[in-house]
C-alpha positions as CSV (number, residue, x, y, z in Angstrom):
1,M,0.0,0.0,0.0
2,R,1.3,3.4,-0.9
3,T,-0.2,6.4,1.0
4,L,0.3,10.0,0.1
5,L,-0.3,12.6,2.9
6,K,-1.2,15.7,1.0
7,G,-0.7,19.3,2.0
8,A,0.3,18.9,5.6
9,R,2.7,21.0,7.6
10,L,5.7,18.6,7.7
11,L,7.4,19.0,11.0
12,D,10.6,17.1,11.6
13,P,12.9,18.5,14.3
14,A,15.5,15.8,13.7
15,S,16.2,17.2,10.3
16,G,15.2,20.8,10.8
17,L,12.1,20.5,8.5
18,D,9.1,22.7,8.9
19,E,7.3,23.4,5.7
20,V,4.0,22.6,4.0
21,G,4.3,19.7,1.6
22,D,3.5,16.1,0.9
23,L,4.7,12.8,2.4
24,L,4.8,9.5,0.6
25,L,4.7,6.3,2.6
26,E,5.6,3.1,0.8
27,D,6.6,-0.4,1.9
28,G,6.8,0.6,5.5
29,R,9.2,3.5,4.8
30,I,9.1,7.2,4.0
31,A,9.6,7.1,0.3
32,A,9.6,10.9,-0.5
33,R,8.7,14.2,0.9
34,G,8.4,17.6,-0.7
35,G,6.1,19.9,-2.5
36,D,3.3,18.7,-4.7
37,L,4.2,15.0,-5.1
38,D,2.1,13.1,-7.6
39,P,2.8,9.4,-7.5
40,K,0.5,6.9,-9.1
41,D,-1.7,4.3,-7.4
42,C,-1.8,5.9,-4.0
43,Q,-4.3,6.2,-1.2
44,V,-4.4,10.0,-0.8
45,E,-5.1,11.6,2.5
46,D,-6.0,15.3,2.5
47,C,-4.0,16.8,5.4
48,R,-4.3,20.5,4.6
49,G,-4.4,22.5,7.9
50,W,-3.0,19.6,9.9
51,V,0.6,18.7,11.0
52,A,2.4,15.6,10.0
53,A,5.2,14.7,12.4
54,P,7.3,11.7,13.4
55,G,5.2,9.2,15.5
56,L,5.6,9.8,19.2
57,V,8.0,7.7,21.2
58,D,6.7,6.9,24.7
59,M,9.7,5.7,26.7
60,H,7.7,4.8,29.8
61,V,4.7,2.5,29.5
62,H,3.2,-0.2,31.8
63,L,1.6,-2.7,29.5
64,R,0.5,-5.0,32.4
65,D,1.3,-7.9,30.1
66,P,2.0,-10.6,31.2
67,G,0.1,-11.3,34.4
68,Q,-2.2,-8.3,34.9
69,T,-4.1,-8.2,31.6
70,H,-7.4,-7.5,33.3
71,K,-6.0,-3.9,33.5
72,E,-4.4,-3.7,30.1
73,D,-2.7,-6.0,27.6
74,L,-0.2,-5.6,24.8
75,F,-2.9,-5.1,22.1
76,S,-5.2,-2.8,24.0
77,A,-2.3,-0.6,25.1
78,C,-1.1,-0.3,21.5
79,R,-4.6,0.6,20.3
80,A,-4.5,3.4,22.9
81,A,-1.0,4.3,21.7
82,A,-2.2,4.6,18.1
83,A,-5.1,6.8,19.1
84,G,-2.6,9.1,20.7
85,G,-0.1,9.2,17.9
86,V,2.4,7.0,19.7
87,T,4.1,4.6,17.3
88,S,7.0,3.3,19.4
89,L,6.8,2.5,23.1
90,L,9.1,1.2,25.8
91,A,7.5,-1.3,28.2
92,M,8.4,-1.3,31.9
93,P,9.4,-4.6,33.5
94,N,7.2,-4.7,36.6
95,T,4.9,-7.4,35.1
96,S,3.8,-10.7,36.7
97,P,6.3,-12.3,36.6
98,P,8.8,-9.5,36.3
99,M,10.7,-9.2,33.0
100,D,14.0,-10.8,34.3
101,D,14.1,-13.9,32.1
102,P,15.1,-13.9,28.4
103,S,12.1,-16.2,27.5
104,L,9.7,-13.5,28.8
105,V,11.4,-10.8,26.7
106,R,11.2,-13.0,23.6
107,D,7.6,-13.9,24.1
108,L,6.5,-10.3,24.6
109,L,8.4,-9.0,21.5
110,E,7.1,-11.9,19.4
111,R,3.5,-11.2,20.2
112,A,4.0,-7.5,19.7
113,R,4.7,-8.0,16.0
114,Q,1.0,-7.9,15.5
115,A,0.3,-4.8,17.6
116,D,-0.6,-1.3,16.4
117,A,2.7,0.2,17.6
118,T,6.3,-0.9,17.7
119,V,7.0,-2.3,21.2
120,Y,10.4,-2.3,22.9
121,T,11.0,-3.6,26.4
122,T,13.0,-2.9,29.5
123,A,14.4,-5.8,31.5
124,C,14.8,-5.9,35.3
125,A,17.9,-4.4,36.8
126,T,17.6,-7.0,39.6
127,R,16.1,-10.5,39.8
128,G,12.4,-10.3,40.6
129,M,13.0,-6.5,41.2
130,R,14.0,-7.5,44.7
131,G,17.1,-5.4,44.7
132,E,19.4,-8.2,45.8
133,D,21.2,-9.6,42.8
134,C,21.3,-9.0,39.0
135,P,20.1,-11.2,36.2
136,D,22.1,-12.1,33.1
137,F,22.1,-8.7,31.3
138,A,23.8,-10.0,28.2
139,A,21.2,-12.8,27.8
140,L,18.4,-10.3,28.2
141,K,19.9,-8.0,25.6
142,E,20.3,-10.9,23.2
143,A,16.6,-11.7,23.7
144,G,15.7,-8.2,22.7
145,A,15.7,-5.9,25.7
146,I,17.0,-2.4,25.1
147,A,16.9,-1.0,28.7
148,L,17.3,-1.9,32.3
149,S,15.1,-0.7,35.3
150,D,13.3,-1.8,38.4
151,D,10.7,0.9,37.7
152,G,7.9,1.0,40.2
153,R,10.7,0.8,42.8
154,P,14.3,2.1,43.0
155,V,17.1,-0.4,42.7
156,A,17.4,-1.2,46.4
157,N,21.0,-2.2,46.5
158,A,23.5,0.5,45.4
159,C,26.0,-2.3,44.4
160,C,23.3,-3.7,42.0
161,L,22.7,-0.2,40.7
162,L,26.4,0.2,39.8
163,E,26.5,-3.2,38.2
164,A,23.5,-2.3,36.1
165,L,25.0,1.0,35.1
166,Q,28.3,-0.7,34.1
167,A,26.4,-3.3,32.1
168,G,24.5,-0.5,30.4
169,E,27.8,1.0,29.2
170,E,29.2,-2.4,28.1
171,L,26.1,-3.6,26.3
172,G,24.5,-0.4,25.1
173,L,21.5,-0.6,27.3
174,T,19.7,2.5,28.7
175,V,19.4,2.4,32.5
176,A,16.1,4.0,33.4
177,A,16.1,5.0,37.1
178,H,13.0,5.2,39.3
179,C,14.3,7.7,41.9
180,E,12.7,7.5,45.3
181,D,13.9,7.2,48.9
182,L,11.4,4.6,50.2
183,D,12.0,5.5,53.9
184,L,11.0,9.1,53.2
185,A,8.0,8.2,51.0
186,R,6.7,5.4,53.1
187,G,2.9,5.5,53.5
188,G,2.5,8.8,51.7
189,L,-0.5,9.2,49.4
190,M,0.2,12.6,47.9
191,N,2.6,15.5,47.8
192,Q,3.6,17.2,51.1
193,G,1.9,20.6,50.8
194,E,-1.2,22.6,51.7
195,T,-3.7,20.3,50.1
196,A,-2.4,17.3,52.1
197,R,-2.5,19.3,55.3
198,Q,-6.1,20.4,54.7
199,L,-7.2,16.9,54.0
200,G,-5.2,15.3,56.8
201,V,-3.6,12.8,54.4
202,K,-0.1,11.4,55.0
203,A,2.2,12.9,52.4
204,V,5.4,12.3,50.5
205,P,8.0,15.0,50.9
206,P,9.7,16.2,47.7
207,A,13.0,15.1,49.3
208,A,11.9,11.5,48.6
209,E,12.4,12.0,44.9
210,D,15.3,14.5,45.3
211,C,17.4,12.1,47.4
212,G,16.8,9.3,45.0
213,V,17.9,11.5,42.0
214,A,21.0,12.6,43.9
215,R,22.0,8.9,44.5
216,E,21.5,7.9,40.9
217,L,23.5,10.9,39.7
218,A,26.3,10.2,42.1
219,A,26.4,6.5,41.1
220,A,26.5,7.3,37.4
221,A,29.2,10.0,37.8
222,S,31.4,7.7,39.9
223,I,32.0,5.4,36.9
224,G,31.3,7.8,34.0
225,A,28.2,5.9,33.0
226,R,25.0,7.1,31.3
227,V,21.7,7.2,33.3
228,H,18.2,8.2,32.4
229,I,16.0,9.6,35.2
230,C,12.3,8.6,35.0
231,H,9.2,10.7,35.7
232,V,10.8,13.8,37.2
233,S,8.2,15.8,39.3
234,T,10.0,18.2,41.6
235,A,11.8,21.5,41.3
236,G,14.6,20.0,43.4
237,S,15.2,17.2,41.0
238,V,15.2,19.5,38.0
239,A,17.9,21.6,39.7
240,L,20.0,18.5,40.6
241,I,19.8,17.3,37.0
242,R,20.6,20.7,35.5
243,D,23.7,21.0,37.8
244,A,24.8,17.4,36.9
245,K,24.7,18.2,33.2
246,R,26.8,21.3,33.8
247,R,29.3,19.1,35.6
248,G,29.4,16.7,32.6
249,V,27.4,13.8,34.1
250,R,25.9,11.8,31.3
251,V,22.3,12.1,32.4
252,T,19.0,12.4,30.5
253,A,15.6,12.9,32.1
254,E,11.9,12.8,31.4
255,T,8.8,14.3,32.9
256,C,5.1,13.5,32.2
257,P,2.1,15.4,30.9
258,H,0.2,15.2,34.2
259,Y,3.0,17.0,36.1
260,L,3.0,19.7,33.4
261,L,-0.8,20.3,33.5
262,L,-1.9,19.5,37.0
263,T,-0.9,20.1,40.6
264,D,-1.7,18.5,44.0
265,R,-4.8,20.6,44.2
266,A,-6.4,18.1,41.9
267,L,-6.5,15.7,44.9
268,E,-8.9,18.0,46.8
269,S,-11.6,15.8,45.3
270,M,-10.1,12.7,47.0
271,D,-10.3,10.9,43.6
272,A,-7.7,8.2,43.3
273,D,-7.3,8.8,39.6
274,Y,-5.1,11.7,40.6
275,R,-2.9,9.6,42.7
276,M,0.4,8.5,41.0
277,N,4.0,7.9,42.0
278,P,5.7,10.3,42.2
279,P,2.7,12.4,43.3
280,L,1.4,15.5,41.6
281,G,3.4,18.4,43.0
282,S,3.0,22.1,43.7
283,E,2.6,25.0,41.3
284,A,6.2,25.8,41.8
285,D,7.2,22.3,40.8
286,R,5.0,22.5,37.7
287,L,6.6,25.7,36.6
288,A,10.1,24.4,37.3
289,L,9.4,21.4,35.1
290,I,8.3,23.6,32.2
291,E,11.5,25.7,32.7
292,G,13.5,22.4,32.7
293,L,12.0,21.5,29.3
294,R,12.8,25.0,28.0
295,D,16.4,25.1,29.0
296,G,17.3,21.4,28.3
297,A,17.6,20.1,31.9
298,L,14.7,17.8,30.9
299,D,15.1,16.0,27.6
300,A,11.9,14.1,27.0
301,I,8.2,13.7,27.8
302,S,6.8,10.2,28.5
303,T,3.5,9.2,30.0
304,D,4.2,6.6,32.7
305,H,1.0,5.0,31.3
306,A,-0.2,2.9,34.3
307,P,-3.7,1.3,33.9
308,H,-5.8,0.2,36.8
309,T,-9.5,-1.0,37.0
310,P,-12.3,1.2,38.3
311,E,-12.6,-1.2,41.3
312,E,-8.9,-0.8,42.2
313,K,-9.2,2.9,42.0
314,G,-12.5,3.1,43.9
315,D,-11.0,3.8,47.3
316,F,-8.7,6.8,47.7
317,F,-6.7,5.3,50.6
318,T,-6.2,1.8,49.2
319,A,-6.0,2.4,45.5
320,P,-2.7,1.7,43.6
321,N,-0.8,4.6,42.2
322,G,-0.9,5.4,38.5
323,S,-2.8,6.9,35.6
324,I,-3.2,6.2,31.9
325,G,-1.8,8.7,29.4
326,M,-0.9,7.6,25.9
327,E,-4.1,8.6,24.2
328,T,-4.1,12.1,25.7
329,S,-0.4,12.8,25.9
330,L,0.0,15.0,22.8
331,A,-3.1,17.1,23.6
332,A,-2.2,17.4,27.3
333,V,1.3,18.6,26.5
334,L,0.2,21.0,23.8
335,T,-2.3,22.4,26.3
336,A,0.2,22.7,29.1
337,L,3.0,24.2,27.1
338,D,1.0,26.6,24.9
339,G,3.2,29.7,24.6
340,R,6.0,28.0,26.5
341,L,7.5,25.7,23.9
342,S,7.1,25.8,20.2
343,L,5.4,23.0,18.3
344,S,8.8,21.8,17.0
345,Q,10.2,21.7,20.5
346,V,7.2,19.6,21.7
347,I,7.7,17.1,18.9
348,E,11.4,17.0,19.7
349,K,10.7,16.1,23.4
350,M,8.0,13.5,22.5
351,S,9.6,11.9,19.5
352,A,13.2,12.6,18.4
353,A,14.7,12.9,21.9
354,P,13.3,9.7,23.3
355,A,14.3,7.8,20.1
356,R,17.8,9.2,20.5
357,I,18.1,8.3,24.2
358,L,16.9,4.7,23.5
359,G,18.9,4.4,20.2
360,I,15.9,3.1,18.2
361,P,15.0,3.8,14.5
362,A,12.3,6.3,15.1
363,G,11.6,10.1,15.6
364,T,12.2,11.4,12.1
365,L,10.5,11.9,8.7
366,A,13.7,11.5,6.8
367,V,13.4,9.6,3.5
368,G,14.2,6.0,4.1
369,A,13.1,6.1,7.8
370,P,10.3,3.8,9.1
371,A,7.0,5.3,8.1
372,D,5.9,6.1,11.7
373,V,3.8,9.3,11.4
374,V,1.2,11.1,13.5
375,V,-1.1,13.6,11.8
376,F,-2.9,16.0,14.1
377,D,-4.8,19.2,14.2
378,P,-3.0,21.5,16.6
379,E,-5.9,23.8,17.1
380,E,-8.9,21.4,17.6
381,K,-10.3,21.4,21.1
382,W,-11.9,18.3,22.6
383,T,-13.1,17.1,26.0
384,V,-11.7,13.9,27.4
385,D,-14.4,11.3,27.9
386,P,-12.9,8.2,29.6
387,A,-15.7,6.0,28.1
388,R,-14.5,6.8,24.6
389,L,-10.8,5.9,25.2
390,H,-9.3,2.9,23.4
391,G,-7.5,1.0,26.2
392,K,-9.0,-1.3,28.8
393,S,-8.7,1.1,31.8
394,R,-10.3,4.5,32.4
395,N,-8.1,6.1,35.1
396,T,-7.2,9.3,33.3
397,P,-6.4,12.4,35.3
398,F,-7.6,14.5,32.4
399,K,-11.3,13.3,32.5
400,G,-13.7,16.1,31.7
401,M,-10.9,18.5,30.7
402,E,-10.9,20.4,27.5
403,L,-7.6,19.9,25.7
404,T,-6.2,21.4,22.5
405,G,-4.7,19.3,19.8
406,R,-6.3,16.2,18.3
407,V,-4.7,13.2,16.6
408,K,-6.4,12.5,13.2
409,L,-4.3,9.8,11.7
410,T,-1.5,7.5,12.9
411,F,0.7,5.3,10.7
412,S,2.9,2.6,12.1
413,R,5.5,1.3,9.7
414,G,3.3,2.6,6.9
415,R,0.2,0.9,8.2
416,R,-2.8,3.0,9.1
417,V,-3.5,2.1,12.7
418,F,-5.8,5.1,13.7
419,G,-8.1,7.5,11.9
């Protein structure tokens, strides 16, 4: 199938492209781009007034597959991804069982061949994510893993952390760090601030994240290794990462749409859909995150897509942390960063940069590249209705919100998977 995207604003930060033109998709690749292409035997899509950009790369996704597929599974997650313009995603390893065995990695990636997005996976940094000893990293890479993490928890043993960081250097694996001091965070349900005080809810101090970030930065710096910091949510963490970059530490970092658009005041409703880990922070944290994206302290935007059932989220005090996010990520970011980052900068943070960090073939509209494309209307406003989302779970923190920017078409390896 040959598809011609006609008259779109072609936006490709990786190659500096920003112009109105046509994009030809053929045999899973971008075959041509430019003004007024006229190939024969094509499916033509009129994209005038819309933007065509590299498909989004979400480097932080909980598929819940294997073992928790009542919440989400590989295929439902990729349908949600496609509806949000996400064409490549990195799965986190805290499945049941955890992703610490090469056979689990191979099984997931084999099944993913039929999904509506390209799936990559992280393997566990420690066996069973228990923080006590490390798995066979070389075997996990051979099976197809491209990253290491114990996400959902920090790597408990600093010796194991250093071993994973060293293996990352030797094997070319991205080490994705969940930064949290569990002693400081223990029992907390939301950010330590005025809202928690008013509600009388036990809270998590920002130092829980900041101390975790400081440990990871120090560990990476001590051996000259590369480290990626997950889901940054505090002003303190942004400052630590910015300083580390100035000192030459090889660190990259991500934040998430909910930290850019919401604050802990959303929890005044005592609705567990607004509970995540790390928790929503203060307005000062939100503004610091935006500034971190502006000045390069933060490199990427991911979703930390974490599905849970309505029953699990029904009680504020006992509910698990996490929210879904792939289907709303582009719109939430465009809404949050309107006037703060350019459209090109947004696509860089959500596509080219995460592809670069992970070392995967994605994040560009260059001729010959995989035909992963999102087409969206940057001006269209829409209201998030959880019942109309495409995944299994409905725990979105953006429910009922009006967002700006709507995905119209998504192509994964040239195949139309949404729109």
